[in-house]
C-alpha positions in Angstrom: 109.3 106.2 51.4 106.1 105.8 53.3 107.4 106.7 56.7 108.0 110.3 55.4 104.5 110.9 54.6 102.6 112.9 57.2 99.5 113.3 54.9 97.8 110.4 53.6 94.9 109.5 51.2 92.3 111.8 52.8 94.3 114.9 51.8 94.7 113.6 48.1 91.0 113.0 47.9 90.2 116.3 49.5 92.3 118.4 47.0 90.7 116.3 44.1 87.1 116.4 45.3 87.1 120.0 46.4 88.9 121.0 43.2 86.5 119.1 41.0 83.4 120.2 42.8 84.4 123.7 42.7 85.3 123.5 39.0 81.8 122.0 38.3 80.2 124.8 40.2 82.2 127.5 38.5 81.5 126.1 35.0 77.7 125.7 35.7 77.6 129.3 36.9 79.4 130.5 33.9 77.2 128.7 31.5 73.9 129.8 33.2 75.1 133.5 33.5 76.1 133.5 29.8 72.4 133.1 29.0 72.6 131.5 25.6 69.6 132.1 23.4 68.4 130.5 20.2 67.5 126.8 19.7 70.2 125.5 22.1 69.2 127.4 25.3 67.3 124.6 26.7 70.3 122.2 26.6 72.6 124.8 28.1 70.3 125.0 31.0 70.4 121.4 31.4 74.3 121.4 31.4 74.2 124.2 34.0 71.9 122.0 36.0 74.2 119.1 35.9 77.1 121.1 37.1 75.0 122.6 39.9 73.9 119.2 41.1 77.4 117.7 40.9 79.4 120.3 42.7 78.3 120.6 46.3 78.7 116.8 47.2 82.5 116.7 46.3 83.2 119.8 48.2 81.3 118.7 51.2 83.0 115.1 51.2 86.4 116.5 50.6 86.0 119.1 53.4 85.0 116.3 55.7 88.1 114.3 54.8 90.2 117.3 55.5 88.7 117.8 58.9 89.3 114.3 59.9 92.7 114.2 58.6 93.8 117.2 60.6 92.9 115.6 63.9 90.3 116.3 66.6 87.5 116.7 64.0 84.7 117.2 66.5 86.4 120.2 67.9 84.7 122.1 65.0 81.4 121.5 66.8 82.5 123.1 70.0 81.7 126.8 69.3 80.9 127.9 72.8 84.4 127.9 74.1 86.0 131.0 75.6 88.4 131.5 72.8 85.8 130.9 69.9 86.0 134.4 68.6 89.7 134.4 68.6 89.7 131.2 66.7 87.0 132.5 64.3 89.0 135.5 63.3 92.5 134.1 63.7 94.3 135.3 60.5 95.6 131.9 59.3 95.2 130.3 55.8 93.5 127.3 57.4 91.1 129.3 59.3 90.0 131.6 56.4 89.8 128.4 54.1 87.5 126.6 56.6 85.0 129.5 56.4 85.4 129.7 52.7 84.6 125.9 52.2 81.6 126.3 54.6 80.3 129.3 52.6 80.8 127.6 49.2 79.1 124.5 50.4 76.0 126.4 51.6 75.7 128.7 48.6 76.3 125.8 46.1 73.5 123.8 47.8 71.0 126.7 47.4 72.1 127.0 43.7 71.6 123.3 43.2 68.2 123.4 44.9 67.2 126.3 42.5 67.1 123.8 39.6 64.7 121.5 41.3 61.2 121.1 40.0 59.4 122.1 43.1 55.9 122.0 41.5 56.5 118.2 41.1 57.8 117.8 44.7 55.2 120.0 46.6 51.7 120.1 45.2 49.5 123.2 45.0 50.5 126.8 45.6 53.5 125.9 47.7 55.2 124.3 44.8 54.4 127.1 42.5 55.8 129.7 45.0 58.9 127.6 45.4 59.4 127.4 41.7 59.0 131.1 41.2 61.5 132.0 44.0 64.0 129.3 42.8 63.9 130.8 39.3 64.2 134.3 40.6 67.3 133.5 43.0 69.1 131.2 40.5 70.9 134.0 38.7 72.1 135.8 41.9 73.2 132.5 43.3 75.1 131.7 40.1 76.9 135.1 40.3 77.8 134.3 44.0 79.1 130.9 43.1 81.6 132.1 40.5 84.0 133.9 42.9 83.4 131.4 45.6 84.1 128.4 43.5 87.2 129.9 42.0 88.4 130.9 45.4 88.0 127.3 46.6 89.9 126.0 43.7 92.8 128.5 44.5 92.7 127.6 48.2 93.5 124.0 47.6 96.9 125.1 46.3 97.3 127.8 48.9 96.8 125.2 51.7 100.1 123.7 50.3 101.9 126.9 49.4 101.6 128.3 53.0 104.5 125.8 53.9 107.7 127.5 52.9 109.8 124.5 54.2 108.4 122.5 51.2 110.0 124.1 48.1 108.0 121.9 45.7 104.7 123.5 46.9 106.1 127.0 47.7 105.5 128.5 44.3 103.0 130.8 43.0 102.4 128.8 39.8 100.9 126.0 41.9 97.7 127.8 42.5 97.2 128.5 38.8 98.0 124.8 38.2 95.4 123.6 40.6 92.8 126.1 39.5 93.1 125.3 35.8 93.0 121.5 36.6 90.0 122.1 38.8 88.1 123.7 35.9 89.1 120.9 33.6 88.0 118.1 35.9 84.8 120.0 36.7 84.1 120.1 32.9 85.0 116.3 32.7 82.5 115.5 35.5 79.7 117.4 33.7 80.6 115.7 30.4 80.5 112.3 32.1 77.1 112.9 33.7 75.8 114.4 30.5 76.6 111.4 28.6 75.3 108.9 31.1 72.1 110.9 31.7 71.3 111.4 28.0 69.1 109.0 26.2 68.8 108.9 22.5 65.6 110.9 21.3 63.8 110.5 18.2 63.4 114.3 18.1 66.2 115.5 15.8 66.3 119.0 17.5 67.0 117.5 20.9 69.7 115.2 19.4 71.4 118.3 17.7 71.2 120.3 21.0 72.8 117.4 22.9 75.7 117.1 20.3 76.1 120.9 20.1 76.6 121.3 23.9 78.9 118.2 23.8 81.0 120.1 21.1 81.3 123.2 23.3 82.2 121.2 26.5 84.8 119.3 24.6 86.4 122.4 23.0 86.4 124.1 26.5 88.1 121.1 28.0 90.6 121.1 25.1 91.6 124.8 25.7 92.0 124.1 29.4 94.1 121.1 28.9 96.4 123.2 26.7 96.6 125.9 29.2 97.4 123.2 31.9 100.3 121.9 29.9 101.7 125.4 29.5 101.3 126.0 33.4 103.1 122.6 34.1 106.0 123.9 31.9 106.0 127.1 33.9 106.0 125.2 37.1 109.3 123.4 36.0 110.8 126.7 34.7 110.0 128.5 38.0 111.7 125.7 40.0 114.9 126.0 38.0 115.1 129.9 38.1 114.4 130.3 41.8 116.4 129.0 44.9 118.4 125.8 44.8 115.9 124.0 47.1 113.2 124.2 44.5 115.4 123.1 41.6 116.4 120.1 43.9 112.9 119.3 44.8 111.6 119.2 41.1 114.1 116.4 40.4 111.7 114.0 41.9 109.4 114.5 39.0 112.0 114.2 36.3 113.3 110.9 34.7 114.9 109.0 37.3 113.0 110.6 40.2 110.9 108.6 42.7 107.5 110.0 41.2 108.6 110.3 37.6 106.9 107.3 36.3 103.5 108.2 38.0 103.8 111.8 36.9 104.6 111.3 33.2 102.4 108.2 32.7 99.2 109.0 34.7 99.3 112.9 34.7 100.9 113.9 31.4 100.2 110.9 29.1 96.8 109.7 30.3 95.4 112.7 31.9 96.5 115.3 29.5 98.1 114.3 26.1 95.7 111.4 25.3 92.6 113.5 25.9 94.1 116.4 24.2 94.9 114.5 21.0 91.5 112.9 21.0 89.7 116.1 21.5 91.6 117.9 18.8 90.7 115.1 16.4 87.1 115.2 17.4 86.8 119.0 17.1 88.6 119.1 13.7 86.5 116.2 12.3 83.3 118.1 13.3 84.6 121.2 11.3 85.1 119.1 8.2 81.6 117.6 8.6 80.0 121.0 8.7 79.7 121.3 12.4 78.3 117.7 12.9 79.6 116.6 16.2 79.2 112.9 17.2 81.3 110.8 19.5 81.1 107.0 20.1 79.5 106.3 23.5 82.5 104.6 25.0 84.7 107.4 24.0 82.5 109.9 25.6 82.8 108.0 28.8 86.5 107.2 28.6 87.7 110.8 27.8 86.3 112.5 30.9 87.3 109.6 33.1 91.0 110.0 31.7 90.9 113.6 32.7 89.5 112.8 36.1 92.1 110.1 36.8 94.8 112.6 35.6 93.5 115.2 37.9 93.5 113.1 40.9 97.1 111.8 40.1 98.3 115.4 39.7 97.4 116.2 43.3 98.7 112.8 44.5 102.1 113.4 42.9 102.4 117.0 44.1 101.4 116.2 47.8 103.6 113.2 48.1 106.5 114.8 46.2 106.3 117.9 48.5 106.5 115.6 51.6 109.4 113.5 50.1 111.5 116.6 49.3 112.6 119.4 51.7 115.2 122.0 51.8 118.7 120.8 50.8 120.2 122.0 54.0 117.9 120.0 56.2 
């Protein structure tokens, strides 16, 4: 099968990293714009900070991998050519996507910098001035990050869907699947960092804040996983009710297909069903305990890791499957 593959591991990692980074940025912006009050406001700001700091790096790394995989990567630096303006405004998905990735990277970096404690970095009036401006610009930057991050998550699927000769990719359900998966893996990345960065505190209020935010992150991920399972079902249904090429291509993911074992084991079982069942159990148990939400440390690490592994394998299976299957008549 390997000789059929034109796209290799940089594309798999680009789709995963860009999607996860965009998901973390979008979730962080949602949380910050929500502006929760009460006793838990401090912890929600911390969660938003984690998402803001996580997001830009995967997007930048994934974009770099995409550029190098497409060949002649240093051509992007040659902006003084005679056809630069034609290339800049050339109406192609790849061109628009490149500018979108550049824009979301720049805005998300500014958004992440707005969470820095500049008074501790730069002494004197300069640090105080930077802190004031960072706080003032944080909300507008969060508002700009929401549509940009969601557009980036959608673009990771549009990059594939723009190829009509690959029926497994040429479906409107794919962009919804990749977007929901990006939000889920983004939350998983925030959950993982939140757990690793947190240290038990003797202050009961801070402990309660930590577990309360953990509850809402777990519940949000639970809802997204349920939606993702529904979207996967729609993905299969759409393939069967459209052209014959799509129904033929989807066979590669069904029992007996070349990628069936990877898809049903790593994506469905490990990446979706196992986290779903555990999160349902944890949420229901917290309700019976009067809202007391506590999870063993190892489980709090293993759950988001399973979601992240499943998110990567989803993109791997889709990209490889699309390359191994083409129109029946070809």
